[in-house]
N, C-alpha and C positions, 0 to 999 in steps of 0.2 A: 474400684473392681479389688482394692487391697481391705476395704472394710467388708466384702463378703468376705474371700477368703478368709481373714480372722473370727467372721462368725463361723465358719465354718469349725473352727479348734475346738470344739466340745465333741462335735462327733468326730471329728479323729482321735482322740484322743478317749473318748468311751467307748467307743463302739467295740477296738480292741481289747480292749479290759473285758469287756462282755461276754468273750469266747466260755467260759467258764458255768459263767450262771446262768446263761442262757442256753449251752447245751445241756445242760441240767434240766431245764425248761422240757426243751426240746425231743430228751432220754426218752419225758418223763409221759409227752404223747405219744406215743411211737414212733423220732422224729432219730432221723444220725444225729450224732450230737454235735458231727463236725457240723452239719446243717443250724446247726442252733444260731448261730450272728444274725441270720437272712430275717430272723422271726423280730426285732427289734428293728431290726430297716424295713421290711415293709408295714412296718407300726408307722413310724416318721413317716414314710414316703406316703400314707394313709394321711396321716393327722394333717401334714403338710399340700396336698391336693387339697381337703377337706378345705380348710383355712381361704388358703388359695380362691379355690370357688368362693366362699361366702363375702370373705372380708378385700379381697381386692376388683374394686371398685370405682370407679370405673376400671376397667382394661388397659394395659398399657399400649396395644397397639390400637383401641379405638381413642384414648389418650393424645397420643401423637397424630392421630386420623386429623382427629378435631384441630390438634393444634395447628398440622399447618393446610388445611383451611384455611384458616384465620389466619395465616401470615399472605398465605394469598389471596386472601380477598383484600388483606387492606394494602400488599402491592399493588392489586386491579386497583382501586380508589385512590394509589396515591398517582399512579401512572394516569387514571384517566383528570387530577383536579393539577396535574404534574406538579405534584407538592412530594419530592419522592420523601423529604422528605420527614413524612408526618408521621412515622412509624410508634412517633414516639422515642427516649433516650434508649440503646442502645446498652445489651450488659455485655462487656468485656470480658470472655471465656476463654478457655484455652486452645488453641490453634488444632484443627484439624490434622489427626497421623497422616502422613506421609503412604502415599505406598510400602515405600521400601521398610519405612518404618515399622508399618505392620506387618510384613514380613519378615523382618531378623525380630519382633519381639516376638510373633508367632513362633518361629523357629529354637527359639531358647528356652521357649516355655514349654515346648513339645519335648524338644531333647531331654530338660531336666526332668519330667514324667515318666520318660521312656527309665532314664536309667533306675530313680524314685521306686520306679515297679518293678523293673526287675529284682532291684533288692530286696525291697519288700518284698513281695513274689515266694525270693526262695528265701528269705531267713527261717518264718517258719519250717519250713519244709527239715532244715537241717536245724533246726532245734528241736524238733519233734527225732528225725530220726537221730540226733544222741543224747536223748533219755531228757531233754526240758517238757516241761507241762505243758498246755495251750494257755494257760494264765501267765509263764513267763513269755513266751511268744506274745501272747496280747501287748504284752507290757513292753517288750523290744518294740516292738510295733508302734506301740503309738506317743513314745518318746519321739524319734525323730519327729513321727508327725506332728506332735505340738512344738515342736523345734522349728518346722518349715513352716504351719499359719501361725501360729502367732506375734511372728515379729516381719506380720503382712504391714499393719498401718506405718512401722517406719521404713521398708521395700519403698510402699507408695508414694512416701513423703520423699526418698529421698530421688527416685522417680521424677517426681513431679518437680523437684531443684535442683540438681545436676543431669535427669536425661538418663534413658534407657537404656542408652548403650553403656555409656560408664558403668550401671549399673552394672548389664548384664559383663561387662569383662570385667570387673574385680572381682565378683561370684566365679570364676573360674578357675583361678590360683585354691583358692580352696576348694573347691571339689575336686581337680586334679590331685590337690594333697592327700586328699582325703584315700578317693581312690592308690593311688603309691604307697599309703601307711597302711590301707589294707588285704590290698596285692599279697604281699609276702607273710603275711601273720599266720605263724603254724594253727597247726591243723587246733579246735579246742580249746585256741588261748582266745584272746583279743589283742591287739600289738601292744598296750599300753603296758599289758603282763609281759609280754617279753622281753620286754627290758629289766625286767628286772632280774 
């Protein structure tokens, strides 16, 4: 999972930086400037769909069905011969997560995403209302996005080593501190500048 999140870093960082160039292309085509960022997204999704359709063979669902059928067949043969251990050596893997772990992990992820989306949705509107450019707003969105996705391999390693609950508990205080620091900041200035 952490590898997939790390792979999204390029789009999460580059996408907001394309607001102005994509807006210019959209304007040249007679489309509103703020609709411009959807143009590279449409192209990226179309290219991804074409790559998956052409190169993802066999499909993961069919592969999983074939492996399940093969395992069931081997289990049936082992039961018929009375040799339950004839399936070859088993490879040890991570223990499957329990229902409670899945609920806790999903809840933490959803709450973190809701907070991030709430802040990142308001930021461009706030910046544009205070006469910043769309390019500046894109930069302000892309930097935190990079900070979220780039450390994903480290987060995944920590979850594997010390457990998801400990990582979730450790992430709470920095998020709370960021909110407490940002809430009283004066309008128009980030908190670090207000300390001067």
